[in-house]
C-alpha positions as CSV (number, residue, x, y, z in Angstrom):
1,M,0.0,0.0,0.0
2,S,1.4,3.4,-0.9
3,D,2.0,6.0,1.7
4,S,-0.6,8.4,0.3
5,R,-3.3,5.7,0.3
6,R,-2.4,4.8,3.9
7,V,-2.7,8.5,4.9
8,I,-6.1,8.8,3.2
9,E,-7.5,5.7,4.9
10,E,-6.3,7.0,8.3
11,L,-7.9,10.3,7.7
12,R,-11.2,8.7,6.5
13,G,-11.1,6.6,9.7
14,E,-10.7,9.7,11.8
15,M,-13.5,11.4,9.8
16,S,-15.8,8.4,10.6
17,Q,-15.1,8.9,14.3
18,V,-16.0,12.5,14.1
19,D,-19.3,11.6,12.3
20,A,-20.2,9.2,15.1
21,E,-19.5,12.0,17.6
22,L,-21.8,14.3,15.6
23,V,-24.6,11.8,15.8
24,K,-24.2,11.5,19.6
25,L,-24.2,15.3,20.0
26,L,-27.3,15.8,17.8
27,D,-29.1,13.1,19.8
28,R,-28.1,14.9,22.9
29,R,-29.4,18.2,21.5
30,A,-32.7,16.5,20.5
31,K,-33.2,15.1,24.0
32,L,-32.6,18.6,25.5
33,A,-35.2,20.0,23.1
34,K,-37.8,17.4,24.2
35,K,-37.1,18.3,27.9
36,I,-37.6,22.0,27.1
37,G,-40.8,21.1,25.4
38,V,-42.1,19.3,28.5
39,A,-41.0,22.2,30.7
40,R,-42.7,24.9,28.6
41,K,-46.1,23.3,28.0
42,D,-47.8,26.3,29.6
43,A,-45.9,28.6,27.2
44,P,-46.2,27.0,23.8
45,N,-45.1,30.0,21.6
46,A,-42.2,29.0,19.4
47,P,-38.9,30.8,20.3
48,I,-38.2,31.7,16.6
49,A,-35.7,34.5,17.5
50,E,-33.3,31.9,18.9
51,R,-32.4,30.7,15.4
52,A,-30.4,33.9,14.7
53,A,-28.2,33.4,17.7
54,M,-27.5,29.8,16.7
55,I,-26.6,30.7,13.1
56,E,-24.2,33.4,14.4
57,L,-22.1,30.5,15.6
58,A,-21.1,30.1,12.0
59,A,-19.0,33.3,12.3
60,T,-16.9,31.7,15.1
61,S,-15.8,28.8,12.8
62,S,-12.2,28.6,11.7
63,G,-13.3,28.9,8.1
64,D,-12.5,25.3,7.1
65,M,-16.2,24.7,6.6
66,P,-17.7,27.3,4.2
67,E,-19.7,29.7,6.2
68,N,-22.8,29.6,4.0
69,G,-22.9,25.8,4.2
70,L,-22.4,25.9,8.0
71,R,-25.2,28.5,8.4
72,E,-27.5,26.2,6.5
73,I,-26.6,23.1,8.6
74,L,-27.1,25.0,11.8
75,G,-30.4,26.4,10.6
76,R,-31.7,23.0,9.8
77,I,-30.6,21.6,13.2
78,H,-32.4,24.5,14.9
79,A,-35.6,23.8,12.8
80,E,-35.7,20.1,13.6
81,C,-35.0,20.6,17.3
82,L,-37.6,23.4,17.5
83,A,-40.2,21.0,16.1
84,L,-39.3,18.5,18.9
85,E,-39.4,21.3,21.5
86,V,-42.6,23.1,20.3
87,P,-44.3,21.3,17.4
88,V,-46.6,24.0,16.1
89,P,-49.2,24.1,13.3
90,V,-47.9,26.4,10.5
91,A,-49.9,27.7,7.5
92,Y,-48.1,28.5,4.2
93,A,-49.2,29.9,0.9
94,G,-48.7,27.9,-2.3
95,P,-49.0,24.3,-3.6
96,E,-48.0,21.3,-1.5
97,G,-44.4,20.5,-2.1
98,G,-43.8,24.0,-3.5
99,R,-41.5,26.7,-2.5
100,G,-43.7,28.0,0.4
101,D,-44.0,24.5,1.8
102,A,-40.2,23.9,1.6
103,A,-39.6,27.3,3.2
104,A,-41.9,26.5,6.1
105,R,-40.4,23.1,6.8
106,S,-36.9,24.6,6.7
107,R,-37.8,26.8,9.7
108,F,-40.2,24.6,11.7
109,G,-38.9,21.0,10.9
110,V,-40.7,17.8,10.0
111,A,-42.4,17.2,13.4
112,S,-44.6,20.3,13.0
113,S,-47.9,20.2,11.2
114,Y,-48.6,22.2,8.0
115,V,-51.7,23.7,6.5
116,R,-51.6,24.5,2.8
117,T,-53.5,27.6,1.6
118,D,-53.8,29.2,-1.8
119,D,-52.6,32.7,-0.8
120,A,-51.4,35.0,2.0
121,T,-54.9,36.1,3.0
122,L,-56.1,32.5,3.6
123,A,-52.8,31.7,5.4
124,F,-53.5,34.6,7.7
125,E,-57.0,33.4,8.3
126,E,-55.7,30.1,9.6
127,V,-53.7,32.0,12.2
128,T,-56.6,34.3,13.1
129,Q,-58.9,31.4,13.6
130,K,-56.2,29.7,15.8
131,R,-55.9,26.7,13.4
132,A,-52.2,27.7,13.0
133,Q,-49.7,29.6,15.2
134,F,-47.8,31.1,12.3
135,A,-48.1,31.8,8.6
136,I,-45.2,31.6,6.2
137,V,-45.6,33.9,3.2
138,P,-43.2,35.4,0.6
139,L,-42.4,39.0,1.4
140,E,-39.9,40.0,-1.3
141,T,-38.0,38.6,-4.2
142,R,-34.7,39.6,-5.8
143,T,-36.4,39.9,-9.2
144,D,-39.7,41.7,-8.4
145,G,-39.2,43.3,-5.0
146,P,-42.0,43.4,-2.4
147,V,-44.8,40.8,-3.1
148,Q,-47.8,43.0,-3.6
149,S,-50.4,40.3,-2.6
150,T,-48.6,39.7,0.8
151,I,-48.3,43.5,1.5
152,L,-52.0,43.9,0.8
153,A,-53.0,41.0,3.0
154,L,-50.9,42.3,5.9
155,M,-52.5,45.7,5.5
156,A,-55.9,44.1,5.8
157,S,-55.0,42.0,8.8
158,D,-54.3,42.5,12.5
159,L,-51.4,40.0,12.3
160,R,-47.8,41.1,12.3
161,I,-44.5,40.0,10.9
162,V,-42.5,38.5,13.7
163,S,-39.4,37.2,11.8
164,C,-37.9,37.2,8.3
165,F,-35.6,34.8,6.6
166,E,-34.0,34.5,3.1
167,V,-34.0,31.4,0.9
168,A,-32.1,30.7,-2.2
169,E,-34.7,28.9,-4.4
170,N,-34.1,26.7,-7.4
171,L,-35.6,23.7,-9.2
172,D,-34.4,20.1,-9.7
173,L,-35.2,17.7,-12.5
174,V,-35.9,14.3,-10.8
175,S,-36.9,10.8,-11.8
176,R,-36.7,7.2,-10.7
177,T,-33.6,6.5,-12.9
178,G,-31.7,9.7,-12.4
179,T,-30.9,10.0,-16.1
180,V,-32.5,11.7,-19.1
181,A,-32.1,8.5,-21.2
182,G,-35.5,7.1,-22.0
183,L,-37.5,10.0,-20.7
184,D,-40.7,10.6,-22.7
185,K,-42.5,13.0,-20.4
186,I,-41.7,15.7,-17.8
187,Y,-44.3,16.9,-15.3
188,A,-44.1,20.5,-14.2
189,M,-46.2,23.4,-12.9
190,P,-46.7,26.0,-15.6
191,S,-44.6,28.6,-13.7
192,D,-41.8,26.1,-13.2
193,H,-41.9,25.1,-16.8
194,A,-41.5,28.7,-17.8
195,A,-38.6,29.2,-15.4
196,S,-36.7,26.2,-16.8
197,A,-37.9,26.3,-20.4
198,K,-34.4,26.8,-21.9
199,F,-32.9,23.9,-19.9
200,L,-35.7,21.6,-20.8
201,A,-35.5,22.4,-24.5
202,E,-31.8,21.8,-24.6
203,T,-31.5,18.8,-22.3
204,A,-34.7,16.9,-22.7
205,S,-36.0,18.1,-26.1
206,G,-37.5,14.7,-26.9
207,A,-39.8,14.6,-23.9
208,R,-43.2,16.2,-23.7
209,V,-43.7,18.7,-20.8
210,L,-47.1,18.1,-19.1
211,D,-48.8,20.6,-16.7
212,V,-49.5,19.5,-13.1
213,R,-51.2,21.5,-10.3
214,S,-48.3,21.1,-7.9
215,P,-44.7,19.9,-7.6
216,S,-46.0,17.0,-5.4
217,A,-48.3,15.9,-8.1
218,G,-45.4,15.8,-10.6
219,A,-43.2,13.9,-8.2
220,E,-46.0,11.3,-7.7
221,R,-46.2,10.8,-11.4
222,A,-42.5,10.3,-11.7
223,V,-42.6,7.7,-8.9
224,E,-45.3,5.8,-10.8
225,D,-43.6,6.0,-14.2
226,G,-40.0,5.1,-14.9
227,A,-40.1,7.0,-18.2
228,A,-41.2,10.2,-16.5
229,A,-39.4,13.0,-14.7
230,A,-40.6,16.0,-12.8
231,V,-39.5,19.6,-12.2
232,V,-39.8,20.2,-8.5
233,S,-38.5,22.4,-5.8
234,R,-35.0,21.8,-4.6
235,G,-34.8,19.1,-2.0
236,M,-38.0,17.2,-2.9
237,A,-36.2,14.2,-4.5
238,E,-35.3,12.8,-1.0
239,L,-38.9,13.2,0.1
240,Y,-40.2,11.1,-2.8
241,K,-37.2,8.8,-3.0
242,L,-36.4,10.0,-6.5
243,S,-33.0,10.6,-8.0
244,V,-31.8,14.0,-9.2
245,V,-31.2,14.1,-12.9
246,K,-30.0,17.6,-12.8
247,S,-29.9,20.1,-9.9
248,G,-30.5,23.8,-10.3
249,V,-32.4,23.9,-13.6
250,R,-33.9,27.4,-13.4
251,D,-32.6,29.3,-16.4
252,G,-31.8,32.4,-14.4
253,G,-30.0,30.6,-11.5
254,D,-31.1,30.9,-7.9
255,E,-34.0,33.2,-7.0
256,R,-33.5,34.9,-3.7
257,V,-36.7,35.1,-1.7
258,R,-37.3,36.7,1.7
259,Y,-40.1,35.0,3.6
260,A,-42.0,36.5,6.5
261,I,-43.2,34.6,9.5
262,V,-46.5,36.2,10.6
263,G,-48.2,35.7,13.9
264,A,-50.8,37.1,16.2
265,R,-48.3,38.3,18.9
266,P,-45.8,41.0,18.1
267,S,-42.1,40.1,18.5
268,A,-40.0,41.2,21.5
269,R,-37.2,43.6,21.1
270,T,-33.8,42.1,20.4
271,G,-31.6,45.2,20.2
272,S,-31.0,44.5,16.5
273,D,-34.4,44.9,14.9
274,L,-36.0,46.2,11.7
275,T,-39.6,47.5,11.4
276,A,-41.6,47.4,8.2
277,L,-44.5,49.7,7.3
278,A,-46.7,50.5,4.4
279,L,-48.0,54.0,3.6
280,S,-49.3,56.3,1.0
281,V,-49.1,60.1,0.9
282,A,-51.2,62.9,-0.6
283,D,-50.5,63.9,-4.2
284,S,-48.8,67.1,-3.3
285,P,-45.2,68.5,-3.6
286,G,-42.9,67.4,-0.8
287,A,-45.5,65.0,0.8
288,L,-43.1,62.0,0.8
289,H,-40.1,64.1,1.8
290,E,-42.0,65.4,4.8
291,V,-42.8,61.8,5.9
292,L,-39.2,60.6,5.4
293,K,-37.8,63.7,7.2
294,Q,-39.4,62.3,10.5
295,F,-37.0,59.4,10.4
296,A,-33.9,61.5,9.5
297,E,-34.5,64.0,12.2
298,R,-34.5,61.3,14.8
299,G,-31.5,59.5,13.5
300,I,-33.4,56.5,12.2
301,N,-31.9,54.8,9.2
302,L,-34.1,53.6,6.3
303,T,-32.9,50.3,5.0
304,K,-35.5,50.0,2.2
305,I,-38.1,52.1,0.4
306,Q,-39.9,50.7,-2.6
307,S,-43.2,51.8,-4.3
308,R,-46.0,49.9,-6.0
309,P,-49.1,51.2,-7.7
310,A,-52.0,51.4,-5.2
311,A,-54.9,49.1,-6.0
312,G,-58.0,50.8,-7.3
313,E,-56.4,54.3,-7.6
314,A,-54.9,55.6,-10.9
315,W,-51.4,57.1,-10.5
316,A,-51.4,56.5,-6.7
317,Y,-48.6,54.6,-5.1
318,L,-48.1,52.5,-1.9
319,F,-44.7,52.7,-0.3
320,F,-43.1,49.7,1.5
321,I,-40.6,51.1,4.0
322,E,-38.2,49.3,6.3
323,V,-36.3,51.1,9.0
324,K,-33.8,50.2,11.7
325,G,-35.3,49.8,15.2
326,H,-38.2,48.1,17.0
327,V,-41.7,49.6,17.0
328,T,-41.4,50.1,20.7
329,D,-38.1,52.1,20.6
330,R,-38.7,55.6,21.9
331,N,-37.4,57.5,18.8
332,L,-39.3,55.2,16.4
333,V,-42.5,55.7,18.4
334,S,-42.1,59.4,18.1
335,A,-41.4,59.2,14.4
336,L,-44.3,56.9,13.7
337,E,-46.7,59.2,15.5
338,E,-45.8,62.0,13.1
339,V,-45.8,59.7,10.1
340,K,-49.4,58.6,11.0
341,R,-50.5,62.2,11.1
342,L,-48.9,63.1,7.8
343,A,-49.7,60.0,5.7
344,K,-52.8,59.4,3.7
345,F,-52.7,55.7,4.7
346,Y,-50.3,54.1,7.3
347,R,-49.8,50.6,8.7
348,V,-47.0,49.0,10.7
349,L,-46.5,45.5,9.3
350,G,-44.2,44.3,12.2
351,S,-40.9,44.3,13.8
352,Y,-38.3,41.5,13.6
353,Q,-34.7,40.7,14.2
354,A,-32.3,41.9,11.5
355,P,-30.6,39.1,9.6
């Protein structure tokens, strides 16, 4: 045996020992989560803010493990242990097995229960009626900015954003065989077909693309038919025991989406918070400037301001604004009192820990 081969085998043996230690540590963390769950039965609200503190651990790494990958691993560990500690019903907007479903499970783990709804308004209704503790809805995308339907639903609701998180979303082509050879049909939602049209035309041009109502429906067809594949949200192959033919098939690469966790109880102050609000102003010179001046005069930094046409009003605009600070901070309370007085319409959408 060569020296290099012997060294590699020794290192792999050491790596296996580390893997065994990791399993023991994860089991220990899971046991602690279950004990916490028993101790906090009288206070069942999920401690969603704790995730950020755990992910900050990634910054303490030596750097040998890539930080983005480490953050993802720590986030998943938190989600699964949170579900053991406080399994909660969670509503999400979108099809079963779709991006909203995947985003919800990434935050609340497999042990929680999930309620599928068609849109943000219906997801909020599940929380209002106490059939769910939280709703997960898309708040903003890299491509299109604030999601208008979510902002409008928040404006019409008494619920508040309590946390936000970002997801890099993509699509996978999956099948039983894991190869394009022999494929004669591919199942995809119309929107996912459009997002991966160039890839499908170049890679699987001999297969027909057939519409399905959800990624789950497409995956089920691929399970049943060895000559079929499906375009599904990243990570669904494992759920349906399918093989990945090609990962990351969106023609434009990853789509960055910021999701909001929405609940009935406002979030507590963390010392590193953001507050989101929606407002409109009168159609007069300097109206928006006067509103924004209230933040500047109190040393409050605006991290985001974007406009969208207001529904039902020609040439009127709704502004989505994000500022540093918690809605209970003294300077922000003072600023918002003046903004409310000056704005034509005004609504605080929630405060949440900054990423």
